[in-house]
C-alpha positions as CSV (number, residue, x, y, z in Angstrom):
1,M,3.0,-15.1,17.0
2,I,4.0,-18.6,16.0
3,S,3.6,-19.9,12.5
4,N,3.8,-23.6,12.2
5,K,4.3,-26.1,9.3
6,I,1.1,-27.5,7.8
7,D,0.6,-30.9,6.1
8,Q,-2.9,-31.0,4.7
9,G,-2.7,-28.1,2.2
10,L,-4.7,-24.9,2.2
11,K,-8.3,-24.9,0.8
12,G,-11.2,-22.5,0.7
13,S,-12.1,-18.9,0.0
14,P,-10.6,-16.5,2.6
15,K,-12.1,-13.0,3.0
16,I,-9.5,-10.5,1.8
17,P,-10.0,-7.0,3.3
18,G,-10.7,-3.9,1.3
19,D,-7.9,-2.3,-0.6
20,K,-5.7,-0.3,1.8
21,S,-4.6,2.4,-0.7
22,I,-8.2,3.0,-1.9
23,S,-9.6,2.9,1.6
24,H,-7.4,5.9,2.6
25,R,-8.6,7.8,-0.5
26,S,-12.2,6.8,0.3
27,V,-11.9,8.9,3.4
28,I,-9.8,11.8,2.1
29,I,-11.6,12.6,-1.1
30,P,-15.2,12.4,0.1
31,S,-14.3,14.6,3.1
32,I,-13.5,17.5,0.7
33,A,-16.4,16.7,-1.8
34,N,-19.8,18.2,-1.6
35,G,-22.5,15.9,-0.3
36,K,-22.8,12.5,1.4
37,T,-20.7,9.6,0.1
38,E,-21.5,6.0,1.0
39,V,-18.4,3.9,1.3
40,K,-18.7,0.1,1.3
41,N,-16.1,-2.5,2.3
42,I,-13.6,0.0,3.6
43,L,-10.6,-1.5,5.4
44,K,-10.7,-0.8,9.1
45,S,-7.0,-1.4,9.8
46,E,-5.0,0.8,12.2
47,D,-3.6,2.9,9.3
48,V,-7.0,3.7,7.9
49,V,-8.5,4.3,11.3
50,H,-5.8,7.0,11.8
51,T,-6.9,8.6,8.5
52,I,-10.6,8.5,9.7
53,N,-9.7,10.0,13.0
54,A,-7.7,12.8,11.4
55,F,-10.8,14.0,9.4
56,K,-13.0,13.6,12.4
57,N,-10.5,15.8,14.2
58,M,-11.0,18.4,11.4
59,G,-14.8,18.4,11.9
60,V,-15.9,16.0,9.1
61,E,-19.1,14.1,9.9
62,I,-18.2,10.4,9.5
63,I,-20.8,7.7,10.4
64,E,-19.3,4.3,10.8
65,N,-21.1,0.9,10.5
66,N,-18.6,-1.9,10.5
67,E,-17.0,-2.0,7.0
68,N,-19.4,0.7,5.7
69,M,-19.4,4.5,6.2
70,I,-21.2,7.6,5.3
71,I,-19.1,10.8,5.0
72,N,-20.7,14.2,4.8
73,G,-18.3,16.4,2.9
74,K,-18.8,20.1,2.5
75,G,-16.2,21.2,0.0
76,L,-12.6,22.0,-0.5
77,N,-12.3,24.6,2.3
78,S,-14.7,23.0,4.7
79,L,-12.1,21.4,7.0
80,K,-11.8,22.9,10.5
81,E,-8.6,23.6,12.4
82,P,-7.8,20.4,14.3
83,K,-8.3,20.4,18.0
84,S,-5.0,18.6,18.6
85,E,-2.0,17.3,16.7
86,I,-2.9,14.9,13.9
87,Y,-1.4,11.5,14.9
88,L,-1.1,9.0,12.1
89,G,0.6,6.0,13.8
90,N,2.6,4.1,11.2
91,S,0.7,5.3,8.1
92,G,3.1,6.8,5.4
93,T,0.2,7.1,3.0
94,S,-1.8,9.2,5.4
95,A,1.2,11.4,6.3
96,R,2.2,12.3,2.7
97,L,-1.3,12.7,1.3
98,L,-2.4,14.9,4.3
99,T,0.7,17.0,4.0
100,G,-0.4,18.0,0.5
101,L,-4.0,18.6,1.5
102,L,-3.3,20.6,4.6
103,S,-0.8,22.8,3.0
104,T,-3.6,24.7,1.2
105,Q,-6.0,25.0,4.2
106,K,-6.8,28.3,6.1
107,F,-5.3,27.0,9.3
108,N,-2.1,25.6,10.7
109,S,-1.6,22.0,11.7
110,S,0.9,19.5,13.0
111,I,1.4,15.9,11.9
112,T,3.0,13.3,14.2
113,G,3.5,9.5,14.0
114,D,5.0,6.5,15.8
115,K,8.7,5.8,15.9
116,S,8.7,3.9,12.6
117,L,6.8,6.6,10.7
118,S,8.9,9.3,12.3
119,S,12.0,7.8,10.7
120,R,10.6,7.8,7.2
121,P,11.6,10.6,4.7
122,M,9.2,13.4,4.3
123,M,11.3,15.8,2.2
124,R,10.2,13.9,-0.9
125,I,6.7,15.4,-0.5
126,V,7.8,18.7,1.2
127,K,10.2,19.8,-1.6
128,P,7.6,19.7,-4.5
129,L,5.0,21.4,-2.3
130,S,7.6,24.0,-1.3
131,A,8.0,24.7,-5.0
132,M,4.3,25.7,-4.9
133,D,5.1,28.0,-2.0
134,A,3.9,25.7,0.8
135,K,5.3,26.5,4.3
136,I,6.2,23.2,6.0
137,Q,8.7,22.7,8.8
138,T,10.0,19.2,9.3
139,T,12.1,17.6,12.1
140,N,15.4,16.8,10.3
141,G,13.4,15.9,7.2
142,S,10.9,13.7,9.0
143,L,7.9,13.8,11.3
144,P,6.8,15.6,13.4
145,I,6.0,18.4,10.9
146,K,4.3,21.7,11.1
147,I,2.2,23.0,8.2
148,N,1.3,26.7,7.8
149,G,-1.8,26.6,5.6
150,Q,-2.0,29.2,2.9
151,N,-2.7,29.9,-0.8
152,L,-0.3,28.1,-3.0
153,K,0.8,28.8,-6.6
154,S,0.1,26.4,-9.5
155,K,3.3,25.1,-11.1
156,D,4.6,22.4,-13.3
157,I,6.0,19.7,-10.9
158,E,8.1,16.9,-12.2
159,I,8.2,13.8,-10.0
160,K,11.4,11.9,-10.2
161,I,10.9,9.4,-7.4
162,P,8.3,6.8,-8.4
163,S,5.8,7.3,-5.6
164,A,2.0,7.4,-5.7
165,Q,2.1,9.1,-2.2
166,I,4.2,12.0,-3.6
167,K,2.0,12.4,-6.6
168,S,-1.2,12.1,-4.6
169,G,-0.1,14.7,-2.1
170,I,0.6,17.2,-4.9
171,I,-2.7,16.4,-6.5
172,L,-4.6,17.1,-3.3
173,A,-2.8,20.4,-2.9
174,A,-3.5,21.4,-6.5
175,L,-7.2,20.8,-6.1
176,N,-7.3,23.8,-3.8
177,T,-4.8,26.0,-5.7
178,D,-5.8,28.7,-8.2
179,G,-4.8,27.9,-11.8
180,K,-3.6,24.8,-13.6
181,T,-1.1,22.5,-12.0
182,R,0.7,20.0,-14.2
183,I,2.4,17.0,-12.7
184,I,4.9,15.2,-14.9
185,E,5.4,11.6,-13.9
186,N,8.5,9.8,-15.2
187,S,7.5,6.3,-13.9
188,V,4.3,4.4,-13.5
189,T,2.8,4.6,-10.0
190,R,-0.6,3.6,-8.6
191,D,-3.3,5.8,-10.0
192,H,-6.1,5.3,-7.5
193,T,-6.2,9.0,-6.7
194,E,-6.8,10.1,-10.3
195,I,-9.4,7.3,-10.8
196,M,-11.4,8.3,-7.8
197,L,-11.2,12.0,-8.4
198,E,-12.4,11.5,-12.0
199,S,-15.4,9.4,-10.7
200,F,-16.2,12.3,-8.4
201,G,-16.2,14.8,-11.3
202,A,-13.1,16.7,-10.2
203,D,-11.4,18.8,-12.9
204,I,-8.5,16.5,-13.5
205,N,-7.1,15.2,-16.8
206,T,-4.4,12.7,-17.6
207,Y,-2.5,12.0,-20.8
208,L,0.8,10.8,-22.2
209,E,3.4,13.2,-23.6
210,N,6.8,12.0,-24.7
211,S,6.3,8.7,-22.9
212,K,5.6,10.6,-19.6
213,K,2.3,10.7,-17.8
214,I,0.9,14.2,-17.4
215,I,-1.7,15.0,-14.8
216,E,-3.4,18.4,-15.1
217,I,-5.6,19.8,-12.3
218,N,-7.6,22.9,-12.6
219,G,-7.7,24.2,-9.0
220,K,-10.5,25.7,-6.9
221,K,-13.1,23.6,-8.8
222,E,-15.6,22.0,-6.4
223,F,-16.7,18.4,-7.0
224,N,-19.6,16.3,-5.7
225,S,-20.0,13.1,-3.7
226,N,-20.2,9.6,-5.3
227,K,-20.7,6.1,-4.0
228,I,-17.6,4.0,-3.4
229,D,-17.4,0.2,-3.3
230,V,-13.8,-0.6,-2.2
231,P,-12.4,-3.7,-4.0
232,N,-10.4,-6.3,-2.1
233,D,-6.6,-5.7,-1.7
234,L,-4.2,-7.4,-4.1
235,S,-1.3,-6.8,-1.7
236,S,-3.1,-8.6,1.1
237,S,-4.2,-11.4,-1.2
238,A,-0.6,-12.1,-2.2
239,F,0.1,-13.8,1.1
240,F,-2.6,-16.3,0.5
241,I,-1.8,-16.7,-3.2
242,I,1.8,-17.6,-2.4
243,A,1.0,-19.8,0.6
244,A,-1.2,-21.9,-1.8
245,L,1.5,-22.0,-4.4
246,I,4.2,-23.4,-2.1
247,N,2.1,-25.9,-0.1
248,E,1.1,-29.2,-1.6
249,N,-2.6,-30.0,-2.1
250,S,-3.7,-26.4,-1.9
251,K,-6.4,-24.6,-3.8
252,L,-7.9,-21.2,-3.0
253,K,-10.3,-18.8,-4.6
254,L,-10.0,-15.1,-3.8
255,N,-13.0,-12.9,-4.7
256,D,-13.3,-9.3,-5.8
257,I,-9.6,-8.6,-6.0
258,N,-8.3,-5.3,-7.3
259,I,-6.0,-5.9,-10.3
260,N,-5.3,-2.3,-11.3
261,P,-2.5,-2.5,-13.9
262,T,-0.4,0.1,-12.1
263,R,0.1,-2.3,-9.3
264,N,-0.3,-5.9,-10.6
265,G,3.4,-6.6,-10.8
266,I,3.1,-9.5,-8.3
267,L,0.8,-11.3,-10.8
268,I,3.2,-10.7,-13.7
269,A,6.1,-12.0,-11.6
270,L,4.2,-15.1,-10.5
271,E,3.2,-15.9,-14.1
272,K,6.9,-15.7,-15.0
273,M,7.5,-18.2,-12.2
274,N,5.0,-20.7,-13.7
275,A,2.4,-20.2,-11.1
276,N,-1.0,-21.9,-11.6
277,I,-3.2,-18.8,-11.4
278,S,-6.5,-18.2,-13.3
279,Y,-8.8,-15.1,-13.4
280,S,-12.5,-14.9,-13.9
281,N,-15.4,-12.5,-13.6
282,K,-13.3,-9.5,-14.7
283,R,-15.2,-6.2,-14.4
284,K,-14.8,-2.6,-13.2
285,I,-16.0,-1.2,-9.9
286,N,-15.7,2.6,-9.6
287,N,-13.4,2.4,-12.7
288,E,-11.0,0.0,-10.8
289,E,-10.3,-3.3,-12.5
290,V,-11.5,-6.2,-10.3
291,C,-11.7,-10.0,-10.8
292,D,-11.8,-13.3,-8.9
293,I,-8.5,-15.3,-8.7
294,E,-8.1,-19.0,-8.3
295,V,-4.7,-20.5,-7.4
296,E,-3.3,-24.0,-6.9
297,T,-0.1,-25.6,-5.8
298,S,2.6,-25.1,-8.4
299,N,6.1,-26.1,-9.3
300,L,7.7,-22.7,-9.4
301,N,10.6,-21.6,-11.5
302,G,13.0,-18.9,-10.4
303,C,13.0,-15.6,-12.4
304,E,14.9,-12.4,-13.0
305,L,13.0,-9.1,-12.5
306,D,14.5,-5.8,-13.5
307,S,13.9,-2.5,-11.8
308,S,11.0,-1.5,-14.0
309,I,8.7,-4.1,-12.4
310,A,9.5,-2.8,-8.9
311,K,7.3,0.2,-9.7
312,L,4.3,-2.1,-10.1
313,M,4.8,-4.2,-6.9
314,I,7.3,-2.7,-4.4
315,D,5.1,-3.8,-1.4
316,E,5.0,-7.4,-2.6
317,Y,8.8,-8.2,-2.6
318,P,8.8,-9.7,0.9
319,I,6.2,-12.3,0.1
320,L,7.6,-12.8,-3.5
321,S,11.0,-13.7,-1.8
322,I,9.1,-16.5,0.0
323,A,7.9,-17.9,-3.4
324,A,11.4,-17.7,-4.7
325,T,12.7,-19.7,-1.7
326,F,10.8,-22.7,-3.0
327,A,11.4,-22.3,-6.8
328,S,13.5,-24.8,-8.8
329,S,16.1,-22.2,-9.8
330,P,17.6,-19.0,-8.5
331,S,15.9,-15.6,-8.6
332,V,17.2,-12.1,-9.0
333,F,15.1,-9.1,-8.1
334,R,16.8,-5.8,-9.2
335,G,16.3,-2.1,-8.3
336,L,14.8,-2.5,-4.9
337,N,16.1,0.8,-3.4
338,E,12.6,1.9,-2.4
339,L,12.3,-1.2,-0.1
340,R,14.8,0.6,2.2
341,V,12.5,3.5,3.0
342,K,9.3,1.6,3.7
343,E,8.0,0.8,7.3
344,S,11.5,-0.7,7.7
345,D,14.5,-1.5,5.6
346,R,12.6,-4.3,4.0
347,L,15.5,-5.4,1.8
348,E,17.8,-5.9,4.7
349,L,15.1,-7.7,6.7
350,I,14.3,-10.1,3.9
351,K,18.0,-11.0,3.8
352,I,18.4,-11.3,7.5
353,N,15.4,-13.5,8.0
354,L,16.0,-15.8,5.0
355,L,19.4,-16.4,6.3
356,K,18.0,-17.2,9.8
357,C,15.8,-19.9,8.0
358,G,18.8,-21.4,6.2
359,V,18.0,-19.9,2.8
360,K,21.1,-18.8,0.9
361,C,20.6,-15.3,-0.3
362,E,22.5,-12.0,-0.7
363,V,22.0,-8.4,-1.4
364,K,24.3,-6.6,-3.8
365,D,23.7,-2.9,-4.1
366,D,19.9,-2.8,-4.3
367,N,19.5,-6.2,-5.9
368,L,18.3,-9.4,-4.1
369,F,19.6,-12.8,-5.1
370,I,17.9,-16.0,-3.7
371,Y,19.3,-19.5,-4.2
372,P,16.7,-22.1,-3.4
373,S,17.5,-25.5,-1.9
374,N,15.6,-28.8,-1.4
375,K,15.9,-28.6,2.3
376,Y,16.2,-25.8,4.9
377,R,17.5,-25.9,8.4
378,I,16.4,-23.1,10.7
379,N,19.3,-21.3,12.3
380,D,17.2,-19.0,14.4
381,K,13.4,-19.3,14.6
382,N,12.9,-15.7,15.8
383,I,11.9,-13.6,12.9
384,T,12.9,-9.9,13.2
385,T,10.2,-7.6,11.7
386,N,11.0,-4.2,13.1
387,Y,7.3,-3.8,13.4
388,D,6.8,-4.2,9.7
389,H,3.5,-5.8,8.8
390,R,4.5,-7.2,5.4
391,I,7.7,-8.8,6.8
392,A,5.6,-10.4,9.5
393,M,3.0,-11.9,7.2
394,A,5.6,-13.0,4.6
395,F,7.5,-15.0,7.1
396,A,4.3,-16.4,8.6
397,V,3.7,-17.9,5.2
398,L,7.3,-19.3,5.2
399,G,6.4,-20.9,8.5
400,T,3.8,-23.1,6.8
401,R,6.6,-24.9,5.0
402,I,9.5,-25.0,7.5
403,G,8.0,-23.8,10.8
404,P,7.7,-23.3,13.7
405,L,8.8,-19.7,13.3
406,K,8.3,-17.0,16.0
407,I,7.2,-13.8,14.3
408,C,8.3,-11.0,16.6
409,D,6.2,-7.8,16.9
410,S,3.4,-9.4,15.0
411,E,0.9,-6.9,16.2
412,S,2.1,-4.7,13.4
413,I,-0.2,-6.8,11.1
414,R,-3.1,-4.8,12.4
415,T,-1.9,-1.8,10.3
416,S,-3.1,-3.5,7.1
417,F,-4.8,-6.9,7.8
418,P,-6.4,-7.1,11.2
419,T,-8.1,-10.5,10.4
420,F,-5.0,-12.1,8.9
421,V,-4.6,-14.8,11.5
422,S,-8.2,-15.9,11.7
423,E,-8.5,-16.0,7.9
424,F,-5.2,-17.8,7.5
425,N,-6.3,-20.5,10.0
426,S,-9.7,-20.8,8.4
427,I,-8.1,-22.3,5.3
428,G,-5.8,-24.7,7.1
429,G,-3.0,-22.5,8.5
430,K,-1.5,-23.0,11.9
431,V,-0.8,-19.6,13.3
432,F,-1.3,-18.8,17.0
């Protein structure tokens, strides 16, 4: 894929796809509820399709109609032993959430993934589940894994790594475990699982205790179906927001965007950078906060972000680094260790590719320093992505200012935003 420089600005209202995190949960939770759930605006990316196929493989009736679905759930223990290994492609969310769910089933199962997913750490979910007596065998701490489904024991589980995937995997296991499981969370993480389960009437309660979030789940309590209208994805919208901010004569409106406060760090960061962003039509859909966002070309300042904000926006640092490239002063982003265990070592790839594009930057420990300039000279137009969709889209946005850039392995974008190129070109982009 080639991303080229534009000269007329970006204008319009691109269609942002449904939220990826919520889309996964919109398949998983209705599949173990009782009754038919209608799901609207679900993201049909490769990652979510792998989740859908996993539940079809376990006997769940799922009727698909473009971005809408009907899922006929039959309860916590209604899943059937899969006819084959559960292949999840590149989806870390699917792998970690399903590991928790499958650990309590009455059958054995195996989870596999592609090369990228098979290199990502799984012990972070296996260890807390093992504390509940789960029987899970990994391959050197990663996929493929084998899960011996059985009854688990309710426990108090403290999560030290800030990860919604770990938390959600434990919650899904606790739903089908006798007794009360308490999850103690030391850091803020996305709370989509708790929100959706509460809307379905599951026996789950959250509260603060000594500045820590406590999640209590009373297991073996069935819950019923509910309608789901998936809001549009803030992480996906960030590529369009920043493309408009850094290109002259640009103005975009993005509708129905999820601004859940456990993941809105990108908006906080951009406001610190003097971005011209406004919000309207704020409301709640299925208890998720949603609004419309308008953004215009801005004179950005650099900023310093400490590690606490990384918990609210870890996926957005690749595209935020592009905004920092065109700021009027340096930026420092601290505490980015989790970027090293995503679909790729994103921290290293940000540095490598910015340097290829003539941007002065450096990584010290897990901190990223970016020193903007008035002019950039491309040293190597071939952007290395290691099949990481967010690296690919971030540097496609950079191409709008300094291109042409060749985005290698750009097909990875299908994992989260299949219509990225067509939507980007519809507002004035030059990607082909």
